[in-house]
Every structure is written in structure tokens, then in C-alpha cells.
C-alpha positions as CSV (number, residue, x, y, z in Angstrom):
1,M,-36.1,23.1,11.4
2,P,-35.8,20.3,14.0
3,N,-32.2,19.1,14.7
4,A,-32.0,15.5,13.8
5,P,-29.8,13.4,16.0
6,C,-26.4,12.4,14.5
7,P,-26.4,8.7,14.1
8,M,-22.8,8.6,14.8
9,P,-20.6,11.1,16.5
10,K,-18.2,13.0,14.3
11,T,-15.5,12.9,16.8
12,R,-15.1,9.0,16.4
13,L,-14.4,9.6,12.7
14,L,-11.9,12.3,13.5
15,L,-10.3,10.1,16.0
16,Y,-9.8,7.3,13.2
17,L,-8.0,9.9,10.9
18,I,-5.3,11.1,13.6
19,P,-1.9,10.0,12.3
20,I,-0.5,7.0,13.9
21,I,-2.6,7.0,16.9
22,G,-5.9,6.6,15.0
23,F,-4.7,3.2,13.5
24,F,-5.6,1.4,16.8
25,P,-9.2,2.5,17.2
26,S,-9.7,1.9,13.4
27,L,-8.4,-1.6,13.8
28,W,-10.5,-2.3,16.7
29,T,-13.7,-1.0,14.9
30,L,-12.8,-3.3,11.8
31,Y,-12.1,-6.2,14.0
32,R,-15.4,-5.9,15.8
33,G,-17.2,-5.4,12.8
34,Q,-19.6,-3.1,14.3
35,G,-20.4,0.4,13.3
36,S,-21.8,2.3,10.3
37,R,-20.9,2.0,6.7
38,E,-19.1,5.4,7.1
39,Q,-17.2,4.4,10.2
40,L,-16.0,1.1,8.5
41,A,-14.8,3.0,5.3
42,I,-12.7,5.7,7.3
43,S,-11.5,2.9,9.3
44,R,-10.1,1.0,6.4
45,L,-8.8,4.2,4.7
46,S,-7.0,5.0,8.1
47,I,-5.4,1.6,8.3
48,T,-4.4,1.7,4.6
49,L,-2.7,5.1,5.1
50,A,-0.9,4.0,8.0
51,L,0.5,0.8,6.7
52,T,1.3,2.4,3.5
53,W,3.2,5.2,5.3
54,L,4.9,2.5,7.5
55,L,6.1,0.3,4.7
56,G,7.4,3.4,2.8
57,Y,9.2,4.5,5.9
58,L,10.8,1.2,6.7
59,L,11.8,0.6,3.0
60,L,13.4,3.9,2.7
61,A,15.1,3.9,6.2
62,T,16.7,0.6,5.3
63,G,17.8,1.8,2.1
64,A,19.3,4.8,3.6
65,G,21.1,2.6,6.0
66,T,22.5,0.2,3.6
67,S,23.5,2.8,1.0
68,D,26.5,5.2,1.2
69,F,25.6,7.3,-2.1
70,L,21.7,7.8,-1.4
71,T,21.6,8.2,2.1
72,L,20.8,11.7,2.4
73,R,18.3,11.6,-0.5
74,L,16.4,8.7,0.8
75,F,16.2,10.4,4.2
76,I,14.7,13.5,2.4
77,L,12.4,11.4,0.6
78,N,11.5,9.7,3.9
79,S,10.5,13.0,5.3
80,F,8.4,13.9,2.2
81,I,6.3,10.7,2.7
82,T,5.8,11.1,6.5
83,S,4.9,14.8,5.9
84,G,2.6,13.6,3.0
85,Y,1.0,11.3,5.5
86,F,0.2,13.9,8.1
87,L,-0.8,16.4,5.6
88,V,-3.4,14.0,4.0
89,S,-4.7,13.0,7.5
90,V,-5.1,16.7,8.4
91,W,-6.7,17.4,5.1
92,L,-9.1,14.4,5.6
93,I,-10.0,15.6,9.1
94,S,-10.8,19.2,7.7
95,R,-13.1,17.7,5.1
96,L,-14.8,15.7,7.7
97,M,-15.3,18.8,9.8
98,Q,-16.8,20.7,7.0
99,G,-19.4,17.7,6.3
100,K,-17.8,16.6,3.2
101,S,-16.8,12.9,2.2
102,G,-13.7,11.4,3.6
103,R,-12.5,9.5,0.5
104,L,-9.4,9.4,-1.4
105,P,-10.0,8.2,-4.8
106,G,-7.0,5.8,-4.9
107,F,-6.7,4.9,-1.3
108,S,-10.3,4.3,-0.6
109,T,-10.8,1.8,-3.4
110,L,-7.4,0.1,-2.4
111,A,-8.7,-0.1,1.3
112,E,-12.1,-1.6,0.1
113,R,-10.5,-4.3,-1.9
114,V,-7.8,-5.4,0.5
115,L,-9.1,-4.7,3.9
116,G,-12.7,-5.4,2.9
117,K,-11.8,-9.0,2.3
118,Y,-10.0,-9.8,5.6
119,L,-11.5,-7.3,8.2
120,S,-15.2,-7.0,7.5
């Protein structure tokens, strides 16, 4: 069996999915508009995950800062959202390393709709 050259390095896709850090190369890839279909899809997903996490984190931290009764509960929920973001990113990285699809049913569709309009 001849080894066919990989059209795009897998390490770049893995870089896009690193929590928080992968946001910046993903944004750069979408801004340039150059890359394979898979690169653009993973970039959109990475940005959508990061922005969703950031929005949830900021809203919960603001709520915890202004509430006297719900402070501890909102901080705990905030830690669950952060842990979920990191776990989903690690899960997607492991799926890509296994050669499987890097799509999330709800988020990939949302990313295509929202970011597909503005950044592609």
C-alpha cells in the first residue's frame, strides 16, 4: 500500500482545538479564508466553543459578584462550564487523533450558521 501524502497536517487541526490558545490560530485561519474545508470547519467550531465558554464564564462571574445568596452556586456552575469546555476540547482532540470526525452536533451547526456568514 503506498502512503498517500496527507493534504493537511493533523497537528494544525489539533492546535485549533487547544482550549483558549487555539482560538487565535483558528481566528487567523478564518480571517485569511485559506485552508481546507476541514480546517475551516474545525476553526469555526473552536471559535464558537471559546466564545460560548467566555460568555458563560463572564455572565456567571458577574452574577456571582453581584449576588449575595447565589455566589457559591454560581462559582460552582462556572467551574462546571470551564471543566466542560476543557473536556470537550480534549475529547475532540482525541477523536481527531483517531481519525474520526471533529464535529459536535449542536455546536458545529451553530458555528456554520453564525461564523460562516461573517468569517468565510
